[in-house]
C-alpha positions as CSV (number, residue, x, y, z in Angstrom):
1,M,5.3,-14.5,-9.6
2,A,6.3,-15.8,-6.4
3,R,7.2,-13.8,-3.3
4,P,10.7,-13.4,-2.1
5,H,11.9,-15.3,0.9
6,N,11.1,-13.8,4.4
7,G,13.6,-11.1,5.2
8,K,14.5,-10.4,1.5
9,E,11.7,-8.0,0.3
10,K,14.1,-6.3,-2.1
11,N,14.3,-2.8,-0.4
12,R,10.8,-2.6,0.9
13,P,10.1,0.2,3.3
14,K,9.2,-0.5,6.9
15,H,5.8,0.3,7.9
16,L,5.2,2.8,10.6
17,G,1.7,3.2,12.1
18,F,0.8,5.9,14.6
19,R,-2.0,8.0,15.8
20,T,-2.2,11.9,15.0
21,E,-4.3,14.7,15.8
22,V,-7.1,15.4,13.3
23,W,-5.7,18.6,12.1
24,V,-2.4,16.9,11.3
25,H,-4.2,14.0,9.5
26,D,-6.2,16.7,7.5
27,A,-3.3,18.6,6.6
28,V,-1.3,15.6,5.2
29,H,-4.3,14.7,3.2
30,R,-4.9,18.2,2.0
31,L,-1.2,18.2,0.8
32,A,-1.5,14.8,-0.7
33,A,-4.4,16.1,-2.9
34,E,-2.7,19.3,-3.9
35,Q,0.5,17.3,-5.1
36,D,-1.5,14.3,-6.5
37,Q,0.5,12.0,-4.4
38,P,-0.3,9.3,-1.9
39,A,-0.7,10.5,1.7
40,S,2.0,8.2,3.0
41,D,4.8,9.7,0.6
42,I,3.7,13.1,1.8
43,A,3.9,11.9,5.4
44,H,7.4,10.3,4.7
45,E,8.7,13.6,3.3
46,L,7.4,15.4,6.4
47,L,9.0,13.1,8.7
48,E,12.4,13.4,6.9
49,M,12.2,17.1,7.0
50,A,11.5,17.0,10.8
51,L,14.1,14.7,11.5
52,G,16.6,16.6,9.4
53,K,15.9,19.7,11.6
54,L,16.8,17.5,14.7
55,G,20.1,16.6,12.9
56,I,19.0,13.0,12.0
57,K,20.0,12.2,8.5
58,P,19.7,9.1,6.3
59,P,22.6,7.0,5.9
60,K,24.9,7.6,3.0
61,R,24.1,5.3,-0.1
62,D,27.0,3.4,-1.4
63,E,27.9,4.5,-5.1
64,K,28.4,0.8,-6.4
65,D,26.1,1.4,-9.5
């Protein structure tokens, strides 16, 4: 299967890399193990919760389906 053209990655999430304190890293990995999910999914959920508390919400999705 061929890759899509550059810029047309079909709703592919953006990569966000950053450094954290050891305790944050350990806590995310502990939660991931407890919930049997990838650590990246747990980190994404935690960032969404924190941003939501600051009033930053995701854009509304169009109901075209």
